[in-house]
C-alpha positions in Angstrom: 101.1 116.4 90.1 103.2 119.5 90.6 106.8 119.5 91.8 106.5 115.8 92.7 103.5 116.4 95.0 100.1 114.8 94.1 97.1 116.3 95.7 93.7 114.6 95.8 90.4 116.1 96.9 86.8 114.9 96.6 84.4 112.4 98.0 83.9 108.6 97.5 81.4 105.9 98.5 84.1 103.2 98.2 86.6 103.0 101.1 89.4 101.5 98.9 89.4 104.4 96.5 91.4 106.6 98.9 94.2 104.1 99.4 94.3 103.2 95.7 94.7 106.9 94.7 97.7 107.2 97.0 99.3 104.0 95.7 98.8 105.0 92.1 100.3 108.5 92.7 103.4 107.0 94.4 103.8 104.4 91.6 103.6 107.3 89.1 106.5 108.9 90.8 105.0 111.3 93.3 107.4 112.2 96.0 104.6 113.3 98.3 100.9 112.6 98.3 98.3 114.9 99.9 95.1 112.9 100.1 92.0 114.9 101.1 89.5 112.4 99.7 86.6 112.0 102.1 85.0 108.6 102.5 81.3 108.6 103.1 79.9 107.3 106.4 78.0 104.6 104.4 81.2 103.3 103.0 82.8 103.2 106.4 79.8 101.4 107.9 79.8 98.9 105.1 83.5 98.1 105.6 83.0 97.8 109.4 80.1 95.4 108.9 82.1 93.3 106.4 84.9 93.0 109.0 82.4 92.1 111.8 80.8 89.5 109.7 84.1 87.9 108.8 83.6 88.6 105.1 86.9 88.7 103.3 87.9 88.9 99.7 91.1 87.4 98.4 92.6 87.4 95.0 94.1 84.0 94.1 96.6 83.8 91.3 95.8 80.7 89.3 98.7 79.0 87.6 98.7 76.7 84.7 98.8 73.4 86.6 98.4 71.3 83.5 101.6 72.9 82.1 103.7 71.8 85.0 104.9 68.2 84.6 
């Protein structure tokens, strides 16, 4: 990061890496993010097929149910 601007370049086979890089830079204090990460066609196709197939992932926060009484 230079002068509050974070710049990313490169390639990835995981669609989520591009968004994660931007979020991490902003959380680290970047004023501006220039994200030139290229997502492979295979990753884009996989994400599209997951959406078409209705496949979803969700994170569920599990609480201590036994501790609540």
